[in-house]
N, C-alpha and C positions, 0 to 999 in steps of 0.2 A: 517140262520146263527146259528151255535151252540153257546153254552155258551162260549166254549173255543175260538172260532173265535172272539166273541165280546171282550173277555178279551185281546187277543193278538192285536186286532185292537186298543183297548184303550191304551195298552202299547206302541204300535208303534206311535200313535198320541202324546203321552206324550214325547217319545224320540225325535220325530220331533220338537216338541215345545221347548224342552230343547236345542236341537242343534241350532235352529233358534235364540233363546235367547243368546246362547254363541257366535254365529256368529255376532249378532248385537252388543254385548258387545265388541268383538274384533274389529269390524269396528269402533265403537265409540272411543276405545282406540287408534287405529291407526290414526284416525283423530286428536285426541288431541296431539299425538306425532308429527305428520306432521305439525300441526298448530304451535307447539312450536318451529319449525325450521324456520318459516317464519320471515324475518327481515323487518324492515321499508322500506328499499330500495327495497325489493321484491314487497311490496304492491305498492310503487310508480312507479316501472317499469311497472306494469300492468295498471297504470293510464295514460300512455302517450296518449295525445290527449284529455284527459278529463279535466274538470274545477274543481279546488279545492281551498280551502282557508287554508293557513298555518299561524299559530301564532308562533312567535319566542320569544326569550328572548328580553328584553328591550321594551316589549309591541309592537313589530313590527308585523303587519299583512300584508300578501300578498295574493291577489286573482289573479288567472290566470290559463291559460291552460298549462298543463305539456308538455314541449317540450322534455326534456331529463332528465335522472337522472344518477348519477354516484355512486361510492361506498360510498361517504359521502357528496353529494351535489344534488341539484335539480335545474333545469332551468325552470322558469315560464315565459310565455308570458303574460304580464299584459294588453295587448291591448294598443291602442293609441301609438304604436311604442316603447314600453318600455319592457325590460326584467329584470328579477331579478334572480341572481345566489345566491341560498340560501345554507348556511352551515347546513347540517342535524344535526350537533352537537348542534345547537342552537334551533332546533325545539322543541316546547312544545305541539303542537296540530296540527292535520291535519283533516279537515272536507271536505266532499264531495266525499270521496273515495267509490267505490262500495265494494263488498265483495271479489272480485277476487285478486289473488296474483300471481306473476310470481313464477315459481318453484325455490326454494332456490338453489343457486349455479349454476343457468343456464345462468348467464351472461357470455359474452365472456371474454377471457383473457384481451383484450383491455379495455372493459367496466370496469372490476374489477380494472384496474390500473389507470383509469381516476379519480384522486382524486381532491378535492377542490383546492389544491395547483396547480395542473396542469391546471385546468380550469382558475385559476387566471393568470397563465402564458399566456394562450390564450388571455386574455384581455390586457396583457402587449404588446403582438405583435400587437393587434388590434389598440392600441393607442386611444381608445375612451375615452371621458370624462365620468367619472362615479361618482356615489354617493355611499359611503360606510357607511353602518349602523353598529355601534359598540355596543358591549354588555352593555356599560354604557348609551346607549340611544342617544348618539350623532350621527350626520351624517356629514361626511366630503366629500368634492367634489374635484375632480382633475383628474389626469391621473396616472394610475399605471405604475411605472417605472421599478420595478424589484421585483422578488419573490425569497426569500431565503428559507432556510430549514424550518423556522418556522415564517417568517415575510413577509410582503409585504411593499414596499416603494410607497408612494403616493406623487406626486408633487401636493401640494394643490394650487388650483386656482379656480376662479369663475366657477360655473356650467355653462355649455353651451359655455364656452370659450375654444379655442384651447390652448394646452400647449405651451406657449411662455415664454422665460426666464423673460420677464418683467411682466408677469401675475402671475408667481409662487410666492406665499406668503411664503411657507415653504416646506420642505421635511419631511414628516411624516413617521415614522417607525411604522407599525401597526402589532402587533402579530397576526398571522392567527387565533389563538384561540379567539381573541377579535372581529373578523369579523362575523357579523350576516348574512349580505347579501351585494351584490354589484349590483347596478342598472345601466343600461345604456340605452340610447336612441338608437334606430336603425336607 
């Protein structure tokens, strides 16, 4: 190899190294940009079937297997025949998630429209006795009667009892923004 060949080989090696470094920088930048688009709901959608722990406002913690998630809610199977419908607006910490995430915006149109309010309407149709945890730390029990634009009505009665007129203590109007989670027995 001549002196010129060595010089050009060295220059080519430097160019290849610079190009590789630029590509690595571009890849890292793309990863940062894509990571910035991932929402909490995308992380939770990828966790369906996995066990997580969620800490919410009012010191409420829920451990369970992720069954479903919507645009602003999460359904956890707590085991022992109990489910918790959690408002994502009240979540302050999630533990137990892996590193994966669903592709942002990849939810179906139906999934994107299934809001916490609509999930509450499903519980109204179900007529199950529920326990509602509120942002002030209280828990109230009864049957959800109706969901409005920004509230839910709860016929308050003893937990585990069916909704009968003689059992209903009061009709509570609960702003949806005050609802941390709703638990029901299966």
